Structure formats: C-alpha cells, structure tokens
C-alpha positions in Angstrom: -0.1 -0.1 0.0 2.9 2.2 0.9 4.5 1.6 -2.4 1.4 2.5 -4.3 1.2 5.8 -2.2 4.7 6.6 -3.1 4.1 5.8 -6.8 1.0 7.9 -6.8 2.9 10.9 -5.2 5.6 10.6 -7.8 3.0 10.6 -10.6 1.3 13.4 -9.0 4.9 15.3 -8.8 5.3 14.7 -12.3 1.9 15.8 -13.5 2.5 19.0 -11.4 5.7 19.6 -13.1 4.0 19.2 -16.5 1.4 21.6 -15.6 3.7 24.3 -14.8 6.0 23.3 -17.9 7.3 26.4 -19.3 7.5 25.4 -22.9 4.7 26.8 -24.8 3.4 27.8 -28.3 4.5 31.5 -28.7 3.5 32.7 -32.2 1.6 31.1 -35.1 1.9 32.3 -38.8 -1.0 30.5 -39.9 -1.5 32.5 -43.1 2.0 32.2 -44.8 4.1 35.4 -45.7 4.1 37.9 -48.9 6.1 35.4 -50.9 3.6 32.4 -50.5 0.7 31.4 -48.5 2.2 28.1 -47.8 5.0 29.6 -46.0 3.6 28.8 -42.6 5.4 28.2 -39.2 4.8 27.6 -35.6 7.1 29.0 -32.7 7.8 27.6 -29.4 9.3 29.4 -26.3 11.2 28.1 -23.4 10.6 30.2 -20.4 12.4 28.4 -18.2 16.4 28.6 -16.9 17.1 25.1 -18.5 17.7 23.6 -21.9 15.0 21.2 -22.7 14.9 18.2 -24.8 11.9 18.0 -27.2 12.8 14.4 -28.5 9.5 13.0 -26.8 7.4 16.0 -27.7 5.0 16.4 -30.5 2.4 18.8 -32.0 -1.1 17.7 -33.2 -3.0 19.9 -35.5 -6.8 19.2 -35.5 -6.0 15.5 -34.3 -5.0 14.2 -37.7 -1.6 16.0 -38.4 1.1 14.9 -36.1 4.6 16.7 -36.2 7.2 14.8 -34.0 9.6 17.2 -32.6 13.4 16.7 -32.1 16.5 18.5 -30.7 16.6 20.9 -28.0 14.9 24.3 -27.1 17.3 26.6 -25.3 16.6 28.4 -22.0 14.7 31.5 -22.6 14.7 30.7 -26.4 13.0 29.8 -29.2 12.2 26.6 -31.6 10.8 27.4 -35.0 9.0 25.0 -37.0 8.3 26.1 -40.6 7.2 24.8 -44.0 9.4 27.3 -45.7 12.5 25.4 -46.9 14.2 28.8 -47.5 13.5 30.4 -44.0 16.6 31.0 -41.7 17.2 29.6 -38.3 14.5 26.7 -38.6 14.7 24.0 -36.0 12.2 21.6 -37.8 10.6 21.5 -41.2 7.2 20.1 -41.6 4.8 19.5 -44.4 1.3 19.8 -42.5 -0.7 22.6 -43.9 -2.5 25.1 -41.6 -6.1 25.7 -42.3 -6.8 29.5 -43.0 -10.4 28.9 -41.5 -9.0 27.6 -38.2 -7.3 24.6 -36.4 -7.0 23.0 -33.0 -3.4 22.7 -32.1 -2.1 20.6 -29.0 1.5 20.5 -27.8 2.2 17.6 -25.7 5.3 15.5 -24.2 5.0 11.7 -23.6 1.5 11.8 -24.7 0.7 14.3 -22.0 -1.1 17.3 -23.3 0.8 20.5 -22.2 -1.3 23.0 -23.8 -4.2 23.2 -26.3 -5.4 26.1 -28.5 -8.8 25.3 -29.9 -9.1 27.7 -32.7 -11.2 25.3 -35.1 -14.1 27.8 -35.4 -11.4 30.4 -36.6 -8.3 32.2 -35.9 -8.9 35.1 -33.4 -5.9 37.0 -34.3 -3.6 37.4 -37.2 -4.4 38.9 -40.6 -4.3 37.1 -44.0 -4.2 40.3 -45.9 -1.4 42.2 -44.1 0.4 39.0 -43.1 0.7 39.7 -39.7 1.0 36.8 -37.2 -0.9 35.7 -34.3 1.3 36.0 -31.2 1.1 35.5 -27.6 0.9 38.4 -25.1 0.8 38.4 -21.2 -3.0 37.7 -21.1 -3.7 35.9 -24.1 -3.2 36.7 -28.0 -3.0 39.5 -30.2 -2.3 40.4 -33.9 1.4 41.0 -34.4 2.3 44.6 -34.7 5.0 43.6 -37.5 4.3 42.1 -41.0 5.7 38.8 -41.1 5.7 38.5 -37.3 8.8 37.9 -35.4 10.3 34.5 -35.9 12.8 33.5 -33.2 12.5 36.9 -31.7 10.9 38.8 -28.9 7.1 39.1 -29.9 6.3 42.7 -30.9 4.0 43.2 -27.8 7.2 43.0 -25.6 9.2 45.1 -27.8 6.7 47.9 -27.4 6.4 47.3 -23.7 10.0 48.1 -23.5 10.1 51.0 -25.6 7.5 52.3 -23.1 9.6 51.3 -20.1 12.5 53.3 -21.6 10.6 56.5 -22.2 8.6 56.5 -18.8 11.7 57.2 -16.8 12.5 60.2 -19.0 9.0 61.5 -18.7 9.3 61.1 -15.0 12.6 62.9 -14.9 11.0 65.7 -16.9 8.4 66.2 -14.4 10.8 66.3 -11.6 12.6 69.2 -13.3 9.2 70.8 -13.8 8.3 70.5 -10.3 11.9 71.9 -9.1 11.7 74.7 -11.4 8.3 75.6 -10.1 9.4 75.5 -6.6 12.3 77.8 -7.2 10.2 80.2 -9.2 7.7 80.3 -6.3 10.4 81.0 -3.7 12.1 83.6 -6.1 8.7 85.2 -6.6 8.1 85.4 -2.7 11.5 87.0 -2.4 10.9 89.6 -5.0 7.6 90.6 -3.3 9.3 91.3 0.1 12.2 93.3 -1.7 9.5 95.5 -3.5 7.3 96.0 -0.1 10.6 97.2 1.8 11.1 99.6 -1.1 7.6 101.1 -1.0 7.0 104.1 1.5 
C-alpha cells in the first residue's frame, strides 16, 4: 500500500511539473507570408532557466496532422517549425498545412498534453491580407504589430512594452525638473515681493 502511495505521489509530482511546464506555443503564422501562403510556421518558447529536450514532444494539428519534435529548445529561447525550406534559423521543417479557417493545436510531451489551442471555429488573431501573425501576449493573444511576425525573436508586444518602459523614466525626470523649477520660481517670486514691499514707503 505504501509503495502504491509513493508511486502515486511521484506521478502527481510529475503531473504538477508538466502543468507548470514553461515550453509553450508563442507565435503562429497560419497565413503564410508575402512570398507564399504556404510559408507557414509555428514558434515555441522556453521560459525556464534550463535547456529542454523535445525528443518526446509532438504537435498535433486538429487531431490528424502530427509533427514529431526533435532536438533541444534553449533556456529563454525559441524553437521554430516551418514549412518554408528557405526560411532561416529553422529547427524543424514540416509539411502539414494550416487551415486558414482555423485549427486545433495541441502541444504534448510523452502523450501528456501541455497546451491546447482550440481555434477550429476560426483564428481569433492574425491577418491574412497584411500577413501579420498571431502572437502570445501577457494575458492571451493578439495580432502581431509587425508584418511577417517575429520568428525566433521577442514578440512585438514585448518590444513595445520595452519602448514604453524606456520612455517612462525620461518623462518622470522631466516632471521632476518641472516641479523643481516651479518650486524655485515660487520662492524667487516671494523674495521679489518682500523686496518690493521694503522699497515702498
């Protein structure tokens, strides 16, 4: 009985680790690019502090198209799957077309589902006309701000956030200088009034 309990505990720990797994689908180019509509790709991201082997991982598209993953995904790094043979920095080529009307995509490890994106009723983001991809943001998904997306790079959402953070301190400093100038001006104005009163009879 104790052995069974120990095994159950190990299984639960394993499932807990899987549940908090930090490899996830980060960006989907379901519409192709300006060169060809078949130049589709899927990007994974590893948010952990360790390199992770993907040898037992797979992506299942609408339950019928299976892509077996191989190789490693680096810590805080990307893994790019592409149908475009001429695309640079590709980790794995695949030949399973993505339906422009929507798909259900599952990411799994050793038959344990890590992530499910059920968009069979239609892609909620991305633009087929402008070739803007669908990218993950802090609280969900959005249409990429960049045409062609950001394969193997930070998503446009995070790049914009960084720009805002860089500008923010500058604005705060300017406000500080404004307050300081106003303070000095008010003191100077008070001193001038006192001086004028002394001169008056």
